C-alpha positions in Angstrom: 16.1 6.3 14.3 17.7 9.8 15.0 16.3 12.5 17.3 17.6 15.9 17.6 16.2 19.2 19.2 15.2 21.9 17.5 13.6 26.1 18.5 10.8 26.2 17.2 9.3 30.1 18.9 10.6 30.0 22.1 10.4 26.2 22.5 12.7 22.9 22.5 11.3 20.1 21.0 12.4 16.5 20.6 11.7 15.7 17.3 12.0 12.0 15.6 12.8 10.8 12.5 14.2 7.7 10.4 17.9 9.3 9.2 16.4 9.1 5.5 13.8 12.2 6.4 17.0 14.0 8.5 16.8 17.0 5.3 12.9 17.3 6.2 13.9 18.9 10.0 13.6 22.3 8.4 10.7 22.3 6.8 8.7 20.1 9.5 10.1 24.0 11.6 8.0 26.0 8.9 4.7 23.0 9.2 5.2 23.5 12.3 5.0 27.0 12.7 1.9 27.4 10.5 -0.4 25.8 11.9 0.3 27.5 15.2 -2.5 29.5 14.3 -5.1 26.9 14.3 -5.7 27.0 18.2 -5.9 23.6 18.3 -2.3 22.9 17.2 -1.2 26.1 19.5 -2.9 23.8 22.4 -0.8 20.1 22.0 2.2 22.7 21.1 2.1 24.5 24.4 2.0 20.7 25.8 4.3 19.6 23.9 6.4 15.9 24.2 7.3 15.4 21.3 6.9 15.2 17.5 8.1 12.7 14.5 9.2 13.5 11.5 8.3 11.5 8.2 8.3 12.5 4.8 5.0 13.4 4.5 3.9 14.6 7.9 4.7 15.9 10.8 3.0 14.2 14.0 2.9 15.8 17.5 2.2 14.8 20.9 1.4 16.1 23.6 2.3 15.5 26.8 -1.0 15.1 28.1 -1.4 12.0 25.1 -2.8 14.3 22.4 -1.7 14.2 18.7 -2.0 15.8 16.4 -0.9 15.3 12.6 0.4 17.6 10.2 0.9 17.3 6.4 4.6 18.9 5.6 3.8 21.7 3.3 
C-alpha cells in the first residue's frame, strides 16, 4: 500500500492506494470534488482522516468513524 498527500480544495488529504491504482489519483480528486455538494459527503470530508482509492471506488474515512464510498466517475 502506498500513500501520498494531495490537496483537495484547501485541505491536504492523505490518500492510500495500491501501486496499480496510482493513475486514479487525479480521477479520485475529481470524484471527491464532484460530490462535495452532498451534505453527508461534505460532513465526512470536513472531518476527513484518510482516503482509500481502488480502480472503482474512493472511500472517505472521517476522524469520527463515518465512512462514505464514492464510485469513480
